[in-house]
N, C-alpha and C positions, 0 to 999 in steps of 0.2 A: 752440678754433678758432684756427688760425694766421692772423696778419694780416701781409700783405706790407708791407715798408718801401719798396717800389718801386712803379712803375707797375703797375696791376692786370693780372692774367693772365686770359686768356680760354681756356676749353677748347673743343675741337671740338664741334660741334652733337651733342647726344645722348650725350656721352662720360662724363657723370657716373656714378660707381659702378664704373669699370673697375678691374681688378686687374692692374696692369702687372707683367710678369715680366722684361722686358728693355728697356733703353733704348739706342737707337742715337744717337750724337751725331756729326754730320759737319760739317766746316768746308769752306767753299768760298772760292776765291781764284784766284790765278794762280801758275803755277810760275816757276822762275828764267827770266829775270833780274828778275821782278817779285815775288819772294817776300817781300821786305822792304818792300813798299809799303803804303800805307793800305788799298788795295783788297783786300789779302790778310791783313788783320788777324784774320780768323777763324781762320787757322792759328796765329797767335800765341796767341789766346785759348784754343783747344782744348788747347794744350800746358800752359797754366796750369791749366786745368780737370783735365787728366790728373793733374797733380801733387797737386791738391787732393783728388781722388778716391783717390789713392794706388794708381794702376794701374801696371802695368809700362810701361817705356819703349816708345815707338813703334818698330816694326821694319817694314822694307819687305816687302810681300807682294803677290802677284798673285791672291789668292783672289777679288777682285772685278773681275777682268779686268786692267785696267792696273795696273802696280806703284804702290802707294800706301802711305803710312805708316799702320799699323794697330796698335791694342792692344785687348785685351778681358780681361774678368775680373770678379769680384765685388769691389766696393769695400768695404774693411773699415770705411769710415766710414758708408756708407749701407745696406750689405747688399743692394744692388741689383746685378744683372748689367748690365754696359755693354759696348758695342762703340764705340770711338772711331776715326775715320779721317779723314785729310786728303785732299781731292779732288786727284787728280794732273792734272786737266784745266784748260783755260782757264775762267775764271769763266762766260763766256757760254754754255758748252756743258756745264754741270755736270749737267744733268738725267739723261741716260742712265746716267752712273756712279752717281748717287744711287739710281736705280731698280734698278740691278744689286745694290747693297749691300742695299737693302730686300728684294728678292726672295730673295737668298741667305740672309740672316738668318732670314726667315720660313720658308724651306725647312728650315734647320737646326733651328729651334725647333718645327716642326709636331708631331712625335711627342711630344716632351717636354711641350708645352703641353696637348695633348689628354689625355695620361695624367694630368696634374695635376688637370684639371677633372672627369674622369669615373671615376677609380679607386675612389672611395668608394661608388659606387652602380652598379647595373646599368642603363646607359642604353638608351633605346629607339633604334630605327633613326633616328627623326626627330632625337633629341638628338645622335646620332653624326654625322649629316649636317650639322647646324648647327655642331657643333664643328669639323668638317673645313673648313668654308667661312668661318665668321665668327670663330672663336676666336683664331687666331694674330694677325691684323691688329689686333684690339682688345686684345691683351696685350703687343704690342711698340710702344714709343713711338719717335718719330723727332724729333730736334731738329737744326735747321740753324743753324750759327753763321756769321754773315756781317757785313760792314761796313755801316754805315748813315750816309749823308750827311745833313746837317742835324740830326743827333743829337749832343748834347754829347760832346766827346772822352772816351772811356772809359766812358760811361754804357751800361748794359745794359738792354735792353727785350725783352719776349717778346710774341709775337702768334701766333695760329693760322696755320699755313701756308696754309690755305684762303683767308685774306684777300688783299687786293690786294698785288701785288708792289711797288707804288708806284714803278715805273720801274726796279727793280733787275733787270738782265738775267739774273743768276745765278738768282734766284728765279723769274723767268719761265720759264727753261729747266726748272727742277725741276717747276714746276706743270704744264707741258706734258707732261712725262714721267710724272708721278705724278698722273694724273687722279683726283680724289677719288671720282668715280662708280665707279671700279674697286675702291675700298677704303672703302666707306661707314662712317663712324664711327671710322676709324682715328685714333689720337691723334698728330697731327703739330703741331709748333710751330717757330717761328723764335726764335733768340736773337741779337739784333743788337747789335753793338758800335759805339758812336758814334765817328765820325772827324771831326766838326765840318764846317766848310766853309772855303774859302779866305778869308783876311782881305782887307780892302780894299787893304792894302799889297801882298799877294801877287798879287792880281788886277791891280793897277796895273803891277807889275813884269812880269807875264806878258804884259799887253797891249803894253807897250813893246817887249818882246822879239819878240812876234809881228809887230808893225808893221815892225821892222827886217828880219825874215827873210821877210816877205811872207805868213806863216802867219796864220791867224785862223779865224773862224767861230764860230757859236753853240756853246756848251758847251765850248770849248777850255780855258777856265780850270779847269772842273771836272775834265775829263779829265786835265789835267796835275797837278792836286792829288791825285787818288786814285791816280795812278801814280807819284807822287813817292816816292823812297826816304825812309824814316823815319830820324831821327837816333837815337842811343843814348838820349838824354834822352826823346824821344817814346815809344820802345819801353818804357822803364822806367816811364813814367807810365801807359801802357796796361796793362802787366803788373800794376802795383799796383792799378789800378782793377778789373781783372778778378778778381784774387785776392781782393779785398775783397768782391765781390758775386756771382761766378759760382755758387758752391755754393748760396747762398740762392735765386738765381733759378732754378736747375735744380730745387731742391727744391720751389719754388712751382709750377713747371710740372707736376711729377709729382703734387703735391697736387691741382692743378686737374683733372688727368685722373681721379684716383681719386674725389675728393669733389665735383667740379663747381666752377665759377668762384667760387661764393659763399664757398668755403673760403679763397680767397686775395685777395679784393678788400678793399681798405681801405674801411671804411664811410664814407659821406659824413656830415659833421656836420649835426645838425638845423638847419633854418632858424630864424633868430632872428625872433621876433615884433616887429613895429614897435610902439614905445610911442606912446601918444596916438592 
């Protein structure tokens, strides 16, 4: 049994025992001129993950509607088939594009997945019907890489996509487009990259600047922080953190889909009995 060194992974309800054939990993953020900001750190992280999976370089493609950076293939390190893509849209309207990628990959995999599951036996009409409606969505995994405020800089954490978006507008858009009732039991997860939060010094400087210009309002400090251009040092720090943990985290997500959350949860230590 594999034990996670990180925060525990939870699998979607009822997803234990799945045989994942293909994993889609998508990053969401903002296009230029906000590409190098904290809010777009998912794009930085997915490039690091691509290198770790030893997949071909990203190329621009319109196969999912809007031109986006895409790569796909079987990783020589994991023997899993992956499709990686960077969202070309603004963060807050990521949902329709993510849905387009999901639908396209499912359609491309439909026949292959059905043949893999039924070729060894002569299936009944009921089995064929079940395969055509349920099989593809339970064999294709989806991971969304995004920034996470209040999470320590560079730390990675995974949660089911069906959980609360916790105020993240990109995830809200995706959840609205990818209603889980349309794909019951589909293995979906998020892989968040921590971007910390503004320090007191940064907030103070921002407040003084806002008072001089007449700008202000609730949440202004946070908005400025997530849309601030990252320095080279910050990028290198994030790249190093993602490189150290991304492959392990993705492997844990896949294990949770296949074996259930018990396979990747770190067991709690037994309670100590009080003496006397």
